[in-house]
N, C-alpha and C positions, 0 to 999 in steps of 0.2 A: 480688465483693468484698462482705463481710458489712456488713449495716446494722444499727444499734441506735437503738432509741428511749430519748432522753434528755430527759424534759419541759423541764427548765430547765439547760441545759449550763452549766457555768462555765468562762469562757475568761479567762485571765490571760498578757499577754506572748505571745499567739500560741499558747499551749498550752491544750488542752481537757482537763478533767479528768472522767472518767465514774466515778462512784460509785453503790452501790447494788447492787441485783439484776443489772445488765447485767454488772458486773465478773466474776461469777462465770460467766455465760454466756459471756463473752469468753475467760476464763483456763481455767477448768475444762471447759466442754463443747466450745467449738470450738478451744481450745488454740492461739489466736492468742498470738504472741511479738513482741518487739521488731522493728521493720522492715515488719511487715505492714501492708498499707494497710486502710483501714477509713472508713465512713461512719456518720455520727451524724446523726440528724434529731430536731427538737424538737415534731413533730406540728402545727406551726403552717406549715409550708411550707418552712422554712430547713433545709439541710443543710450539713453540716461534712465535708470529706473530707480525710484525713491519715493519717500513718504513726504506729503505736504507738511512742512513744519510750521510756516505763518503766512497768512492771508493779508493783504492790504489793498486798498481801494484801486491801486494801479499796478501790484505786483504780487507774485505767489512765490515762495520760497521753499524748495525741497531739498531735505537733506538725506543722508545716507544713499547719495547718488551713486549707482555702480554703471560705469561707462562699458558697453560691448558694441561688438560689430556682429550683430546677428546674421546668421546664414540663412539666406533666402533661397529657396529650391523653387525650380518652376513646377507647376503642377504635373502630375502623371496623367492627367485627362488629356486627350486630344480631341477639341470640340471642332466641329465644323458647322459652319452657319450658310445656309442656303437662303438668299435672299432675293426677291424680284427687284427689279431695278427700281428707283425711286427718282422723285423729280428734284432738279436743281441741285442745290449744296447737301441734300438729306443723305445721298449715297456717301458721300466724303465724309460726313459726321458719323454715320452708321460704321464705317470702316474704321475711323479713328478710334471710337470708342470699342468696338469687338478686339480691336488689336490691344488695346489698353487693358481690356479683361482677360486677355490671353486666349483668344480663339486663334486656332492653328491654321484654320483654312476658311476663306470665305468664296462661296459659290455663287457670283451673280447670275440670274435668269431672267428671261421675259415671261411674263405671264399675260393672261387674257385682260387684266387690271392695269398692266403696267403702261405708262404713257410711253409710246414709240415715236421718236422723232426721225423723220427721214430726211 
């Protein structure tokens, strides 16, 4: 089921209206139509699940929306990443992305190919 981020969903009479960039993604990229199931989340932990009721050029209306706060659990995997030191900002970027993906431990090391600054 497709999931879409909508920062401030507009809900009236049990109908959720999606506007903005996500409309293009829903209609043109994924080619979802009326009757397709969809999930919208607001980035604050709340999700709305329903079916596409109506599509317009600048909005998509979803009906039968059920709001929920899904429980998110951390992965039971404990991933360790051993990475030779990288030049410049690349190491910072690698650490940021590895952390976002749930890596538990990062072990930096020097290798024969590492650029060593003295």
